[in-house]
C-alpha positions in Angstrom: 1.7 -2.3 11.4 2.2 0.5 10.3 -0.7 1.4 7.5 0.8 3.6 5.1 -2.1 5.2 2.7 -0.2 6.0 -1.2 -2.4 9.6 -2.4 -1.1 9.0 -6.5 -1.0 13.3 -6.6 1.9 12.2 -4.6 3.9 10.8 -6.6 2.4 12.1 -10.1 3.5 8.9 -11.5 3.1 5.4 -12.2 4.5 3.2 -9.4 6.6 1.0 -10.3 8.3 -1.7 -7.1 11.8 0.9 -7.2 9.4 3.3 -6.5 8.3 2.2 -3.0 11.9 3.1 -1.7 11.0 6.2 -1.4 8.2 6.6 0.6 9.3 3.7 2.9 13.0 5.6 3.1 11.2 9.0 3.8 9.0 7.4 6.8 11.6 5.0 7.5 8.9 1.8 7.3 9.7 -1.6 6.9 8.3 -2.8 3.7 7.0 -6.4 6.3 4.7 -4.0 8.1 3.5 -1.6 6.0 0.2 -1.9 4.4 -0.7 -0.5 0.7 -4.2 0.7 -0.7 -5.1 1.6 -3.8 -8.0 0.9 -6.7 -5.2 0.2 -9.1 -5.0 -3.9 -9.3 -1.6 -3.5 -11.2 -0.2 -1.2 -8.2 -1.2 -3.3 -5.5 0.9 -6.5 -7.2 3.7 -4.0 -7.3 3.4 -3.4 -3.4 3.5 -6.7 -3.0 6.0 -8.1 -5.0 7.8 -5.2 -2.5 6.9 -7.2 -0.1 4.5 -4.5 1.4 0.6 -6.0 2.1 -1.2 -4.6 -0.7 -5.4 -4.0 -0.4 -7.5 -3.7 -3.8 -10.1 -0.7 -3.3 -12.8 -1.9 -4.7 -15.0 -1.1 -2.7 -15.3 0.7 0.9 -16.3 -2.3 2.0 -14.1 -4.6 0.9 -10.4 -2.3 2.9 -12.5 -2.5 6.0 -12.9 -6.2 6.6 -8.8 -5.8 5.0 -7.8 -3.7 7.6 -10.3 -5.6 10.2 -8.4 -9.0 9.3 -4.7 -7.4 9.3 -6.2 -6.2 13.0 -5.4 -2.4 11.9 -9.4 -1.0 12.9 
């Protein structure tokens, strides 16, 4: 599974599902094999609607746990 960490200074725009095409296309990633981590629930939900696994970054421990569950750590 690919791990894609989008830092919002990369886009500097509100993320809505069509804008996920840009980074996925640039890196040639399959949404089903991509993980999106963000501290805003609306962005995580938008990624999930696009077929991307979303992780809400509310705490570092939660992110670590979620990544371990996905066998990425």
